[in-house]
mmCIF file of the C-alpha atoms, coordinates in Angstrom:
data_MODEL
# 
_entry.id   MODEL 
# 
loop_
_atom_site.group_PDB 
_atom_site.id 
_atom_site.type_symbol 
_atom_site.label_atom_id 
_atom_site.label_alt_id 
_atom_site.label_comp_id 
_atom_site.label_asym_id 
_atom_site.label_entity_id 
_atom_site.label_seq_id 
_atom_site.pdbx_PDB_ins_code 
_atom_site.Cartn_x 
_atom_site.Cartn_y 
_atom_site.Cartn_z 
_atom_site.occupancy 
_atom_site.B_iso_or_equiv 
_atom_site.pdbx_formal_charge 
_atom_site.auth_seq_id 
_atom_site.auth_comp_id 
_atom_site.auth_asym_id 
_atom_site.auth_atom_id 
_atom_site.pdbx_PDB_model_num 
ATOM 1   C CA . MET A 1 1   ? 109.941 111.983 207.813 1.00 0.00 ? 1   MET A CA 1 
ATOM 2   C CA . TRP A 1 2   ? 110.797 109.531 205.052 1.00 0.00 ? 2   TRP A CA 1 
ATOM 3   C CA . ARG A 1 3   ? 107.218 108.266 205.048 1.00 0.00 ? 3   ARG A CA 1 
ATOM 4   C CA . LEU A 1 4   ? 105.978 111.816 204.513 1.00 0.00 ? 4   LEU A CA 1 
ATOM 5   C CA . ILE A 1 5   ? 108.409 112.350 201.631 1.00 0.00 ? 5   ILE A CA 1 
ATOM 6   C CA . LEU A 1 6   ? 107.380 109.028 200.082 1.00 0.00 ? 6   LEU A CA 1 
ATOM 7   C CA . LEU A 1 7   ? 103.717 109.986 200.420 1.00 0.00 ? 7   LEU A CA 1 
ATOM 8   C CA . ILE A 1 8   ? 104.337 113.321 198.690 1.00 0.00 ? 8   ILE A CA 1 
ATOM 9   C CA . ILE A 1 9   ? 106.243 111.645 195.843 1.00 0.00 ? 9   ILE A CA 1 
ATOM 10  C CA . THR A 1 10  ? 103.526 108.992 195.426 1.00 0.00 ? 10  THR A CA 1 
ATOM 11  C CA . SER A 1 11  ? 100.826 111.654 195.378 1.00 0.00 ? 11  SER A CA 1 
ATOM 12  C CA . ALA A 1 12  ? 102.701 113.669 192.776 1.00 0.00 ? 12  ALA A CA 1 
ATOM 13  C CA . LEU A 1 13  ? 103.170 110.612 190.560 1.00 0.00 ? 13  LEU A CA 1 
ATOM 14  C CA . SER A 1 14  ? 99.483  109.729 190.870 1.00 0.00 ? 14  SER A CA 1 
ATOM 15  C CA . SER A 1 15  ? 98.503  113.267 189.874 1.00 0.00 ? 15  SER A CA 1 
ATOM 16  C CA . ALA A 1 16  ? 100.840 113.130 186.902 1.00 0.00 ? 16  ALA A CA 1 
ATOM 17  C CA . ARG A 1 17  ? 99.271  109.868 185.731 1.00 0.00 ? 17  ARG A CA 1 
ATOM 18  C CA . ALA A 1 18  ? 95.792  111.273 186.224 1.00 0.00 ? 18  ALA A CA 1 
ATOM 19  C CA . ASN A 1 19  ? 96.562  114.330 184.095 1.00 0.00 ? 19  ASN A CA 1 
ATOM 20  C CA . GLU A 1 20  ? 98.585  112.652 181.360 1.00 0.00 ? 20  GLU A CA 1 
ATOM 21  C CA . THR A 1 21  ? 97.373  112.852 177.776 1.00 0.00 ? 21  THR A CA 1 
ATOM 22  C CA . ILE A 1 22  ? 95.952  109.572 176.484 1.00 0.00 ? 22  ILE A CA 1 
ATOM 23  C CA . ILE A 1 23  ? 96.328  108.916 172.772 1.00 0.00 ? 23  ILE A CA 1 
ATOM 24  C CA . ASP A 1 24  ? 93.942  105.966 172.431 1.00 0.00 ? 24  ASP A CA 1 
ATOM 25  C CA . PRO A 1 25  ? 91.052  105.491 174.924 1.00 0.00 ? 25  PRO A CA 1 
ATOM 26  C CA . ILE A 1 26  ? 90.570  101.841 173.931 1.00 0.00 ? 26  ILE A CA 1 
ATOM 27  C CA . ALA A 1 27  ? 94.217  100.977 174.600 1.00 0.00 ? 27  ALA A CA 1 
ATOM 28  C CA . ASP A 1 28  ? 94.090  102.825 177.912 1.00 0.00 ? 28  ASP A CA 1 
ATOM 29  C CA . TYR A 1 29  ? 90.902  101.025 178.950 1.00 0.00 ? 29  TYR A CA 1 
ATOM 30  C CA . LEU A 1 30  ? 92.369  97.610  178.177 1.00 0.00 ? 30  LEU A CA 1 
ATOM 31  C CA . LEU A 1 31  ? 95.483  98.375  180.250 1.00 0.00 ? 31  LEU A CA 1 
ATOM 32  C CA . MET A 1 32  ? 93.620  99.626  183.335 1.00 0.00 ? 32  MET A CA 1 
ATOM 33  C CA . ASN A 1 33  ? 93.812  97.529  186.487 1.00 0.00 ? 33  ASN A CA 1 
ATOM 34  C CA . VAL A 1 34  ? 90.255  97.554  187.825 1.00 0.00 ? 34  VAL A CA 1 
ATOM 35  C CA . PRO A 1 35  ? 89.584  94.818  190.429 1.00 0.00 ? 35  PRO A CA 1 
ATOM 36  C CA . ASP A 1 36  ? 85.865  94.600  189.631 1.00 0.00 ? 36  ASP A CA 1 
ATOM 37  C CA . ARG A 1 37  ? 86.597  93.511  186.088 1.00 0.00 ? 37  ARG A CA 1 
ATOM 38  C CA . ALA A 1 38  ? 88.296  90.357  187.317 1.00 0.00 ? 38  ALA A CA 1 
ATOM 39  C CA . GLU A 1 39  ? 85.235  89.555  189.424 1.00 0.00 ? 39  GLU A CA 1 
ATOM 40  C CA . ASN A 1 40  ? 82.449  90.574  187.060 1.00 0.00 ? 40  ASN A CA 1 
ATOM 41  C CA . ALA A 1 41  ? 83.786  90.696  183.510 1.00 0.00 ? 41  ALA A CA 1 
ATOM 42  C CA . GLY A 1 42  ? 86.375  87.940  183.377 1.00 0.00 ? 42  GLY A CA 1 
ATOM 43  C CA . ARG A 1 43  ? 87.505  87.129  179.847 1.00 0.00 ? 43  ARG A CA 1 
ATOM 44  C CA . LEU A 1 44  ? 86.895  89.951  177.393 1.00 0.00 ? 44  LEU A CA 1 
ATOM 45  C CA . LEU A 1 45  ? 84.087  89.081  174.975 1.00 0.00 ? 45  LEU A CA 1 
ATOM 46  C CA . VAL A 1 46  ? 83.092  92.402  173.419 1.00 0.00 ? 46  VAL A CA 1 
ATOM 47  C CA . LEU A 1 47  ? 84.069  96.065  173.698 1.00 0.00 ? 47  LEU A CA 1 
ATOM 48  C CA . LYS A 1 48  ? 82.070  99.184  172.894 1.00 0.00 ? 48  LYS A CA 1 
ATOM 49  C CA . ARG A 1 49  ? 83.086  102.767 172.231 1.00 0.00 ? 49  ARG A CA 1 
ATOM 50  C CA . VAL A 1 50  ? 80.444  105.454 172.681 1.00 0.00 ? 50  VAL A CA 1 
ATOM 51  C CA . GLU A 1 51  ? 80.741  109.080 171.598 1.00 0.00 ? 51  GLU A CA 1 
ATOM 52  C CA . VAL A 1 52  ? 78.220  111.552 173.008 1.00 0.00 ? 52  VAL A CA 1 
ATOM 53  C CA . ASP A 1 53  ? 78.264  115.352 173.054 1.00 0.00 ? 53  ASP A CA 1 
ATOM 54  C CA . MET A 1 54  ? 76.961  115.576 176.595 1.00 0.00 ? 54  MET A CA 1 
ATOM 55  C CA . GLU A 1 55  ? 78.159  119.170 177.117 1.00 0.00 ? 55  GLU A CA 1 
ATOM 56  C CA . GLY A 1 56  ? 76.783  120.496 173.839 1.00 0.00 ? 56  GLY A CA 1 
ATOM 57  C CA . ASN A 1 57  ? 80.114  122.019 172.776 1.00 0.00 ? 57  ASN A CA 1 
ATOM 58  C CA . GLY A 1 58  ? 80.749  119.876 169.718 1.00 0.00 ? 58  GLY A CA 1 
ATOM 59  C CA . LYS A 1 59  ? 83.475  117.917 171.538 1.00 0.00 ? 59  LYS A CA 1 
ATOM 60  C CA . PRO A 1 60  ? 82.062  114.473 172.304 1.00 0.00 ? 60  PRO A CA 1 
ATOM 61  C CA . ILE A 1 61  ? 83.008  112.621 175.467 1.00 0.00 ? 61  ILE A CA 1 
ATOM 62  C CA . VAL A 1 62  ? 84.235  109.109 174.653 1.00 0.00 ? 62  VAL A CA 1 
ATOM 63  C CA . PHE A 1 63  ? 83.126  106.144 176.764 1.00 0.00 ? 63  PHE A CA 1 
ATOM 64  C CA . VAL A 1 64  ? 84.807  102.748 176.504 1.00 0.00 ? 64  VAL A CA 1 
ATOM 65  C CA . GLY A 1 65  ? 83.273  99.749  178.230 1.00 0.00 ? 65  GLY A CA 1 
ATOM 66  C CA . THR A 1 66  ? 82.446  96.080  178.255 1.00 0.00 ? 66  THR A CA 1 
ATOM 67  C CA . TRP A 1 67  ? 79.683  93.782  179.439 1.00 0.00 ? 67  TRP A CA 1 
ATOM 68  C CA . TYR A 1 68  ? 79.973  92.682  183.067 1.00 0.00 ? 68  TYR A CA 1 
ATOM 69  C CA . ARG A 1 69  ? 78.584  89.246  182.315 1.00 0.00 ? 69  ARG A CA 1 
ATOM 70  C CA . LYS A 1 70  ? 78.519  88.075  185.963 1.00 0.00 ? 70  LYS A CA 1 
ATOM 71  C CA . SER A 1 71  ? 76.404  91.058  187.013 1.00 0.00 ? 71  SER A CA 1 
ATOM 72  C CA . GLY A 1 72  ? 73.400  90.627  184.743 1.00 0.00 ? 72  GLY A CA 1 
ATOM 73  C CA . PRO A 1 73  ? 72.562  90.824  181.030 1.00 0.00 ? 73  PRO A CA 1 
ATOM 74  C CA . ASN A 1 74  ? 72.256  94.626  180.900 1.00 0.00 ? 74  ASN A CA 1 
ATOM 75  C CA . THR A 1 75  ? 75.219  95.621  183.060 1.00 0.00 ? 75  THR A CA 1 
ATOM 76  C CA . TRP A 1 76  ? 77.730  97.650  181.080 1.00 0.00 ? 76  TRP A CA 1 
ATOM 77  C CA . LEU A 1 77  ? 80.359  99.712  182.833 1.00 0.00 ? 77  LEU A CA 1 
ATOM 78  C CA . TRP A 1 78  ? 82.383  102.482 181.282 1.00 0.00 ? 78  TRP A CA 1 
ATOM 79  C CA . VAL A 1 79  ? 85.429  104.687 181.571 1.00 0.00 ? 79  VAL A CA 1 
ATOM 80  C CA . ALA A 1 80  ? 84.986  108.231 180.243 1.00 0.00 ? 80  ALA A CA 1 
ATOM 81  C CA . TYR A 1 81  ? 87.504  110.305 178.288 1.00 0.00 ? 81  TYR A CA 1 
ATOM 82  C CA . ALA A 1 82  ? 87.369  113.999 177.381 1.00 0.00 ? 82  ALA A CA 1 
ATOM 83  C CA . PRO A 1 83  ? 89.125  115.335 174.270 1.00 0.00 ? 83  PRO A CA 1 
ATOM 84  C CA . VAL A 1 84  ? 92.100  117.577 175.012 1.00 0.00 ? 84  VAL A CA 1 
ATOM 85  C CA . ALA A 1 85  ? 94.972  118.939 172.935 1.00 0.00 ? 85  ALA A CA 1 
ATOM 86  C CA . GLY A 1 86  ? 96.879  115.974 171.531 1.00 0.00 ? 86  GLY A CA 1 
ATOM 87  C CA . GLY A 1 87  ? 94.514  113.266 172.748 1.00 0.00 ? 87  GLY A CA 1 
ATOM 88  C CA . PHE A 1 88  ? 92.212  112.561 175.676 1.00 0.00 ? 88  PHE A CA 1 
ATOM 89  C CA . GLN A 1 89  ? 92.063  112.921 179.444 1.00 0.00 ? 89  GLN A CA 1 
ATOM 90  C CA . ARG A 1 90  ? 90.513  110.192 181.576 1.00 0.00 ? 90  ARG A CA 1 
ATOM 91  C CA . LEU A 1 91  ? 87.492  111.447 183.533 1.00 0.00 ? 91  LEU A CA 1 
ATOM 92  C CA . THR A 1 92  ? 86.945  108.374 185.726 1.00 0.00 ? 92  THR A CA 1 
ATOM 93  C CA . ASP A 1 93  ? 89.317  106.310 187.852 1.00 0.00 ? 93  ASP A CA 1 
ATOM 94  C CA . SER A 1 94  ? 87.073  103.243 187.790 1.00 0.00 ? 94  SER A CA 1 
ATOM 95  C CA . ASP A 1 95  ? 84.172  101.832 185.796 1.00 0.00 ? 95  ASP A CA 1 
ATOM 96  C CA . VAL A 1 96  ? 80.811  103.627 185.929 1.00 0.00 ? 96  VAL A CA 1 
ATOM 97  C CA . LEU A 1 97  ? 77.413  102.034 185.290 1.00 0.00 ? 97  LEU A CA 1 
ATOM 98  C CA . ILE A 1 98  ? 75.558  103.741 182.425 1.00 0.00 ? 98  ILE A CA 1 
ATOM 99  C CA . ASP A 1 99  ? 72.826  102.343 180.201 1.00 0.00 ? 99  ASP A CA 1 
ATOM 100 C CA . PHE A 1 100 ? 72.955  104.265 176.924 1.00 0.00 ? 100 PHE A CA 1 
ATOM 101 C CA . ALA A 1 101 ? 69.675  102.780 175.678 1.00 0.00 ? 101 ALA A CA 1 
ATOM 102 C CA . ASP A 1 102 ? 67.157  105.667 175.526 1.00 0.00 ? 102 ASP A CA 1 
ATOM 103 C CA . ILE A 1 103 ? 69.421  107.865 177.670 1.00 0.00 ? 103 ILE A CA 1 
ATOM 104 C CA . TYR A 1 104 ? 68.686  111.601 177.884 1.00 0.00 ? 104 TYR A CA 1 
ATOM 105 C CA . VAL A 1 105 ? 71.315  114.028 176.582 1.00 0.00 ? 105 VAL A CA 1 
ATOM 106 C CA . GLY A 1 106 ? 70.954  117.755 177.185 1.00 0.00 ? 106 GLY A CA 1 
ATOM 107 C CA . PRO A 1 107 ? 70.212  120.410 179.835 1.00 0.00 ? 107 PRO A CA 1 
ATOM 108 C CA . ILE A 1 108 ? 69.540  119.298 183.406 1.00 0.00 ? 108 ILE A CA 1 
ATOM 109 C CA . PRO A 1 109 ? 67.391  122.103 184.898 1.00 0.00 ? 109 PRO A CA 1 
ATOM 110 C CA . ALA A 1 110 ? 67.831  121.022 188.522 1.00 0.00 ? 110 ALA A CA 1 
ATOM 111 C CA . LEU A 1 111 ? 71.614  121.371 188.201 1.00 0.00 ? 111 LEU A CA 1 
ATOM 112 C CA . ASN A 1 112 ? 71.728  124.276 185.732 1.00 0.00 ? 112 ASN A CA 1 
ATOM 113 C CA . ARG A 1 113 ? 74.166  122.312 183.569 1.00 0.00 ? 113 ARG A CA 1 
ATOM 114 C CA . ARG A 1 114 ? 74.244  119.821 180.694 1.00 0.00 ? 114 ARG A CA 1 
ATOM 115 C CA . GLY A 1 115 ? 74.839  116.105 180.846 1.00 0.00 ? 115 GLY A CA 1 
ATOM 116 C CA . LEU A 1 116 ? 73.219  112.676 180.751 1.00 0.00 ? 116 LEU A CA 1 
ATOM 117 C CA . VAL A 1 117 ? 70.181  111.432 182.666 1.00 0.00 ? 117 VAL A CA 1 
ATOM 118 C CA . GLN A 1 118 ? 69.051  107.862 183.122 1.00 0.00 ? 118 GLN A CA 1 
ATOM 119 C CA . ALA A 1 119 ? 66.308  106.197 185.170 1.00 0.00 ? 119 ALA A CA 1 
ATOM 120 C CA . TYR A 1 120 ? 66.478  102.888 186.984 1.00 0.00 ? 120 TYR A CA 1 
ATOM 121 C CA . SER A 1 121 ? 63.259  100.942 187.552 1.00 0.00 ? 121 SER A CA 1 
ATOM 122 C CA . LEU A 1 122 ? 64.201  98.485  190.259 1.00 0.00 ? 122 LEU A CA 1 
ATOM 123 C CA . GLU A 1 123 ? 66.632  96.689  187.923 1.00 0.00 ? 123 GLU A CA 1 
ATOM 124 C CA . LEU A 1 124 ? 63.949  96.150  185.288 1.00 0.00 ? 124 LEU A CA 1 
ATOM 125 C CA . ASP A 1 125 ? 64.992  95.507  181.702 1.00 0.00 ? 125 ASP A CA 1 
ATOM 126 C CA . ASN A 1 126 ? 64.703  98.415  179.274 1.00 0.00 ? 126 ASN A CA 1 
ATOM 127 C CA . GLN A 1 127 ? 61.488  97.156  177.699 1.00 0.00 ? 127 GLN A CA 1 
ATOM 128 C CA . ASP A 1 128 ? 59.802  96.797  181.114 1.00 0.00 ? 128 ASP A CA 1 
ATOM 129 C CA . ARG A 1 129 ? 60.648  100.187 182.596 1.00 0.00 ? 129 ARG A CA 1 
ATOM 130 C CA . ASP A 1 130 ? 57.735  102.026 181.022 1.00 0.00 ? 130 ASP A CA 1 
ATOM 131 C CA . GLN A 1 131 ? 55.351  99.584  182.677 1.00 0.00 ? 131 GLN A CA 1 
ATOM 132 C CA . SER A 1 132 ? 56.443  100.550 186.188 1.00 0.00 ? 132 SER A CA 1 
ATOM 133 C CA . ASN A 1 133 ? 55.160  103.710 187.895 1.00 0.00 ? 133 ASN A CA 1 
ATOM 134 C CA . MET A 1 134 ? 57.997  103.629 190.409 1.00 0.00 ? 134 MET A CA 1 
ATOM 135 C CA . ILE A 1 135 ? 61.442  104.732 189.314 1.00 0.00 ? 135 ILE A CA 1 
ATOM 136 C CA . SER A 1 136 ? 63.904  103.587 191.956 1.00 0.00 ? 136 SER A CA 1 
ATOM 137 C CA . ASP A 1 137 ? 66.484  106.243 191.105 1.00 0.00 ? 137 ASP A CA 1 
ATOM 138 C CA . LEU A 1 138 ? 67.108  109.067 188.682 1.00 0.00 ? 138 LEU A CA 1 
ATOM 139 C CA . GLU A 1 139 ? 70.806  109.439 187.891 1.00 0.00 ? 139 GLU A CA 1 
ATOM 140 C CA . TYR A 1 140 ? 72.583  112.536 186.576 1.00 0.00 ? 140 TYR A CA 1 
ATOM 141 C CA . TYR A 1 141 ? 75.988  112.366 184.855 1.00 0.00 ? 141 TYR A CA 1 
ATOM 142 C CA . PHE A 1 142 ? 77.974  115.521 184.161 1.00 0.00 ? 142 PHE A CA 1 
ATOM 143 C CA . VAL A 1 143 ? 81.564  116.722 183.875 1.00 0.00 ? 143 VAL A CA 1 
ATOM 144 C CA . ASP A 1 144 ? 82.912  118.946 186.652 1.00 0.00 ? 144 ASP A CA 1 
ATOM 145 C CA . GLY A 1 145 ? 86.526  119.805 187.416 1.00 0.00 ? 145 GLY A CA 1 
ATOM 146 C CA . GLY A 1 146 ? 87.923  117.289 184.973 1.00 0.00 ? 146 GLY A CA 1 
ATOM 147 C CA . LYS A 1 147 ? 85.872  114.393 186.411 1.00 0.00 ? 147 LYS A CA 1 
ATOM 148 C CA . LEU A 1 148 ? 82.701  112.600 185.426 1.00 0.00 ? 148 LEU A CA 1 
ATOM 149 C CA . VAL A 1 149 ? 80.262  113.054 188.300 1.00 0.00 ? 149 VAL A CA 1 
ATOM 150 C CA . GLN A 1 150 ? 77.410  110.617 188.947 1.00 0.00 ? 150 GLN A CA 1 
ATOM 151 C CA . GLN A 1 151 ? 74.679  112.100 191.147 1.00 0.00 ? 151 GLN A CA 1 
ATOM 152 C CA . GLY A 1 152 ? 71.509  110.342 192.243 1.00 0.00 ? 152 GLY A CA 1 
ATOM 153 C CA . ALA A 1 153 ? 68.310  112.403 192.389 1.00 0.00 ? 153 ALA A CA 1 
ATOM 154 C CA . GLY A 1 154 ? 66.301  109.815 194.307 1.00 0.00 ? 154 GLY A CA 1 
ATOM 155 C CA . ALA A 1 155 ? 63.145  107.889 193.485 1.00 0.00 ? 155 ALA A CA 1 
ATOM 156 C CA . LEU A 1 156 ? 60.280  109.098 191.305 1.00 0.00 ? 156 LEU A CA 1 
ATOM 157 C CA . ASP A 1 157 ? 56.641  108.080 191.662 1.00 0.00 ? 157 ASP A CA 1 
ATOM 158 C CA . ARG A 1 158 ? 54.932  108.773 188.349 1.00 0.00 ? 158 ARG A CA 1 
ATOM 159 C CA . GLU A 1 159 ? 51.555  108.812 190.044 1.00 0.00 ? 159 GLU A CA 1 
ATOM 160 C CA . GLU A 1 160 ? 52.596  112.149 191.584 1.00 0.00 ? 160 GLU A CA 1 
ATOM 161 C CA . PRO A 1 161 ? 52.041  114.954 189.001 1.00 0.00 ? 161 PRO A CA 1 
ATOM 162 C CA . ASP A 1 162 ? 55.223  116.918 189.740 1.00 0.00 ? 162 ASP A CA 1 
ATOM 163 C CA . GLN A 1 163 ? 57.378  113.804 189.725 1.00 0.00 ? 163 GLN A CA 1 
ATOM 164 C CA . LYS A 1 164 ? 55.754  112.581 186.525 1.00 0.00 ? 164 LYS A CA 1 
ATOM 165 C CA . ALA A 1 165 ? 56.518  115.965 184.953 1.00 0.00 ? 165 ALA A CA 1 
ATOM 166 C CA . THR A 1 166 ? 60.193  115.525 185.869 1.00 0.00 ? 166 THR A CA 1 
ATOM 167 C CA . PHE A 1 167 ? 60.233  112.055 184.340 1.00 0.00 ? 167 PHE A CA 1 
ATOM 168 C CA . ASP A 1 168 ? 58.438  113.215 181.184 1.00 0.00 ? 168 ASP A CA 1 
ATOM 169 C CA . TYR A 1 169 ? 60.918  116.067 180.694 1.00 0.00 ? 169 TYR A CA 1 
ATOM 170 C CA . PHE A 1 170 ? 63.733  113.525 180.354 1.00 0.00 ? 170 PHE A CA 1 
ATOM 171 C CA . PHE A 1 171 ? 61.939  110.454 178.992 1.00 0.00 ? 171 PHE A CA 1 
ATOM 172 C CA . GLY A 1 172 ? 58.426  111.411 177.883 1.00 0.00 ? 172 GLY A CA 1 
ATOM 173 C CA . PRO A 1 173 ? 57.210  111.253 174.270 1.00 0.00 ? 173 PRO A CA 1 
ATOM 174 C CA . LYS A 1 174 ? 57.745  115.005 173.777 1.00 0.00 ? 174 LYS A CA 1 
ATOM 175 C CA . ARG A 1 175 ? 61.228  115.177 175.247 1.00 0.00 ? 175 ARG A CA 1 
ATOM 176 C CA . THR A 1 176 ? 63.986  117.050 173.431 1.00 0.00 ? 176 THR A CA 1 
ATOM 177 C CA . VAL A 1 177 ? 67.533  115.695 173.414 1.00 0.00 ? 177 VAL A CA 1 
ATOM 178 C CA . SER A 1 178 ? 70.543  117.582 172.102 1.00 0.00 ? 178 SER A CA 1 
ATOM 179 C CA . GLY A 1 179 ? 72.310  114.524 170.757 1.00 0.00 ? 179 GLY A CA 1 
ATOM 180 C CA . THR A 1 180 ? 72.280  110.766 170.335 1.00 0.00 ? 180 THR A CA 1 
ATOM 181 C CA . PRO A 1 181 ? 75.132  108.518 171.506 1.00 0.00 ? 181 PRO A CA 1 
ATOM 182 C CA . ARG A 1 182 ? 77.112  107.007 168.649 1.00 0.00 ? 182 ARG A CA 1 
ATOM 183 C CA . ILE A 1 183 ? 77.959  103.429 169.600 1.00 0.00 ? 183 ILE A CA 1 
ATOM 184 C CA . THR A 1 184 ? 80.579  101.233 167.927 1.00 0.00 ? 184 THR A CA 1 
ATOM 185 C CA . SER A 1 185 ? 81.048  97.586  168.918 1.00 0.00 ? 185 SER A CA 1 
ATOM 186 C CA . TYR A 1 186 ? 84.269  95.610  168.551 1.00 0.00 ? 186 TYR A CA 1 
ATOM 187 C CA . SER A 1 187 ? 84.595  91.864  168.740 1.00 0.00 ? 187 SER A CA 1 
ATOM 188 C CA . VAL A 1 188 ? 87.714  90.284  170.178 1.00 0.00 ? 188 VAL A CA 1 
ATOM 189 C CA . GLY A 1 189 ? 88.824  89.390  166.669 1.00 0.00 ? 189 GLY A CA 1 
ATOM 190 C CA . GLU A 1 190 ? 88.462  92.965  165.474 1.00 0.00 ? 190 GLU A CA 1 
ATOM 191 C CA . LEU A 1 191 ? 90.483  94.249  168.432 1.00 0.00 ? 191 LEU A CA 1 
ATOM 192 C CA . VAL A 1 192 ? 93.274  91.786  167.646 1.00 0.00 ? 192 VAL A CA 1 
ATOM 193 C CA . GLN A 1 193 ? 93.266  92.826  163.987 1.00 0.00 ? 193 GLN A CA 1 
ATOM 194 C CA . ARG A 1 194 ? 93.652  96.443  165.103 1.00 0.00 ? 194 ARG A CA 1 
ATOM 195 C CA . GLY A 1 195 ? 96.724  95.502  167.131 1.00 0.00 ? 195 GLY A CA 1 
ATOM 196 C CA . TYR A 1 196 ? 95.339  95.724  170.656 1.00 0.00 ? 196 TYR A CA 1 
ATOM 197 C CA . ARG A 1 197 ? 96.726  93.546  173.428 1.00 0.00 ? 197 ARG A CA 1 
ATOM 198 C CA . LEU A 1 198 ? 93.826  91.738  175.036 1.00 0.00 ? 198 LEU A CA 1 
ATOM 199 C CA . PRO A 1 199 ? 93.754  91.514  178.844 1.00 0.00 ? 199 PRO A CA 1 
ATOM 200 C CA . ASN A 1 200 ? 92.688  88.518  180.887 1.00 0.00 ? 200 ASN A CA 1 
ATOM 201 C CA . TRP A 1 201 ? 91.071  90.213  183.862 1.00 0.00 ? 201 TRP A CA 1 
ATOM 202 C CA . ALA A 1 202 ? 90.107  86.885  185.396 1.00 0.00 ? 202 ALA A CA 1 
ATOM 203 C CA . LYS A 1 203 ? 93.819  86.230  185.938 1.00 0.00 ? 203 LYS A CA 1 
ATOM 204 C CA . GLY A 1 204 ? 94.677  89.809  186.835 1.00 0.00 ? 204 GLY A CA 1 
ATOM 205 C CA . GLN A 1 205 ? 96.682  90.365  183.640 1.00 0.00 ? 205 GLN A CA 1 
# 
């Protein structure tokens, strides 16, 4: 009986934390306890804040993230925040892999909604992706029910006309995007000057 009561109380507290208004996304990000950061990021070297109007409503979603230096040169993982009255609401409980270089922003016809679309080419660097006909995965990102949803659409073979048409819609030379991510980088020194407390994820602090 007591275990059930404790479980209910814990669940209620977790829901309250999940729905609380966040004043500063950067401060919230730095305070989060995410185990993968200790393994893959270690000491904080650089932080980025990205604003992108992925829903086309004039209210940009804010992403805060850092380089996971132990997971490759292009691995950046992010926490997303949606603007709400008085601040922001966190849309992710952990870090999400997104590469904002050349990302698509706008309508996603297959889902009948708006969001972000990115293509992975078997872990190729950005400059090499256009040289590969095989896209290992097409990823959709959209907001649903107060959460950022990441949905894989599977592989694309650009030698197949219908699959090439899908790729070209999002990444071809005639594509139309509804917005461009605005990216701001902060060095460790700049964060300190702004009064942020720097974590040491390698030590779990």
